C-alpha positions in Angstrom: 24.3 -8.0 37.2 20.7 -6.5 37.4 19.4 -3.5 35.6 17.3 -0.8 36.9 15.6 -0.7 33.8 12.3 -3.0 33.2 12.5 -5.0 30.2 9.4 -6.3 28.5 9.0 -9.9 28.5 9.0 -11.3 24.7 5.6 -12.0 23.5 3.7 -10.0 25.9 0.9 -7.1 24.8 0.2 -4.1 26.7 -3.0 -4.3 28.7 -5.8 -2.0 27.5 -9.4 -1.9 28.8 -12.0 -3.2 26.2 -13.5 -0.4 24.1 -17.2 0.7 25.4 -19.4 1.5 22.7 -22.3 4.2 23.6 -25.0 1.7 24.1 -23.1 -0.6 26.5 -24.3 -0.8 30.2 -22.5 1.0 32.7 -20.5 -0.5 35.4 -22.5 -1.5 38.5 -20.1 0.5 40.5 -20.2 3.7 38.4 -21.4 6.7 40.4 -24.1 7.2 37.7 -25.5 3.9 38.7 -25.6 4.7 42.5 -28.2 7.4 42.0 -31.9 6.8 42.2 -34.1 7.2 39.4 -35.7 10.4 39.0 -39.2 10.3 40.5 -41.9 13.0 40.1 -43.5 14.3 43.4 -46.9 13.6 43.8 -49.2 15.2 46.1 -50.8 13.2 49.0 -54.4 13.4 50.2 -54.5 14.6 53.8 -54.8 11.5 56.5 -55.8 11.6 59.9 -52.6 9.7 60.6 -50.2 12.2 58.9 -47.6 13.5 61.5 -47.5 10.4 63.5 -44.4 8.3 63.1 -45.2 4.7 63.0 -42.4 2.4 64.4 -40.7 0.2 61.8 -40.7 -2.6 61.8 -44.4 -2.5 63.3 -44.3 -4.0 66.9 -46.5 -6.9 67.3 -47.7 -9.4 69.9 -45.6 -12.1 67.7 -42.0 -10.2 68.1 -42.7 -9.0 71.6 -40.1 -10.3 74.1 -41.9 -12.3 77.1 -40.3 -10.0 79.7 -42.1 -6.8 77.6 -45.5 -8.9 77.7 -45.1 -9.7 81.3 -44.5 -6.2 82.6 -47.5 -4.9 80.2 -49.8 -7.4 81.5 -48.8 -6.4 85.1 -49.4 -2.8 84.5 -52.4 -0.9 84.9 -55.4 -0.7 83.1 -56.2 2.6 81.1 -59.2 3.7 79.1 -59.7 5.5 75.8 -61.6 6.2 72.5 -60.4 5.0 69.0 -59.6 8.0 67.0 -58.9 5.8 64.1 -58.2 2.2 62.7 -57.4 0.7 59.4 -57.8 -3.0 59.2 -56.2 -3.1 56.0 -53.2 -1.4 57.4 -53.2 -3.1 60.5 -53.0 -0.3 62.9 -54.5 2.7 64.5 -54.7 5.1 67.3 -56.6 5.4 70.7 -57.0 8.7 72.3 -56.5 8.3 76.1 -59.4 9.3 78.7 -57.2 11.3 80.6 -55.6 13.3 77.7 -52.2 13.1 76.4 -50.7 12.0 73.2 -52.5 9.4 71.1 -51.1 5.9 71.5 -50.4 3.4 68.7 -52.3 0.1 68.6 -51.4 -2.7 66.4 -54.3 -5.2 65.0 -52.4 -8.0 66.8 -53.2 -6.5 70.1 -56.7 -6.2 69.9 -58.8 -8.8 71.9 -62.4 -9.7 71.3 -64.8 -10.4 68.2 -65.0 -7.0 66.7 -62.6 -4.8 64.7 -62.1 -1.2 66.2 -64.1 1.6 64.7 -63.6 5.4 65.2 -65.3 6.1 68.3 -65.4 2.6 70.6 -64.5 3.0 74.0 -61.6 0.9 74.9 -59.6 -0.5 77.9 -56.0 -1.4 77.4 -52.7 -1.7 79.1 -49.4 -0.2 77.7 -45.9 -1.7 76.7 -42.7 0.4 75.5 -41.9 0.3 71.8 -38.2 -0.7 71.0 -35.6 0.4 69.9 -35.3 3.3 72.8 -38.2 2.5 74.5 -39.5 6.1 74.6 -42.8 5.4 73.1 -45.6 3.2 74.1 -48.2 1.2 72.2 -51.5 -0.2 73.7 -51.6 -3.9 74.2 -54.7 -6.2 75.5 -56.8 -3.8 74.1 -60.6 -4.8 74.7 -63.7 -2.8 73.2 -65.9 -1.8 76.5 -68.6 0.1 74.5 -69.2 0.2 70.8 -69.8 3.5 69.0 -73.8 3.5 68.8 -75.1 4.1 65.2 -72.2 2.8 63.3 -71.5 -0.8 61.7 -69.1 -2.9 63.3 -67.4 -5.8 61.6 -66.0 -9.3 63.1 -62.7 -10.6 62.3 -64.6 -13.2 60.2 -65.8 -10.7 58.2 -69.7 -10.3 59.5 -71.2 -6.9 59.6 -73.1 -5.9 62.6 -75.4 -2.8 63.3 -74.9 -1.5 66.8 
């Protein structure tokens, strides 16, 4: 007949967690280890691109779908002026000639020999940006008139005065 009381197995010891000292690391799953380290706030310098949401990841010619590229190449050609462009960051913005919001441009979508400089007149086509396709970016960007009186750099690094 079985009794309802549990009987200890001979030779067994109760299991207790190992003692922790003050210098031992915390468990990787403890709530304290999941908190980000405290960072001090730093002031940022004003940027002409502040206030614009850059898509992430940046849409490039390489990761654009074939159908999006085909739709863009069949679309109309627009004109505008380069508002700002950073070669080191790989992107900038174009102000459309007909007004409206500034349009994002990625370095991979610039055709021709020169790097865009503020004030350059450009022609471009537009392509929608995933995932929601609510925003557009400039593609097939070609410089139509270099901004006079500025130095332009070629993609190879040679500087030319215009």
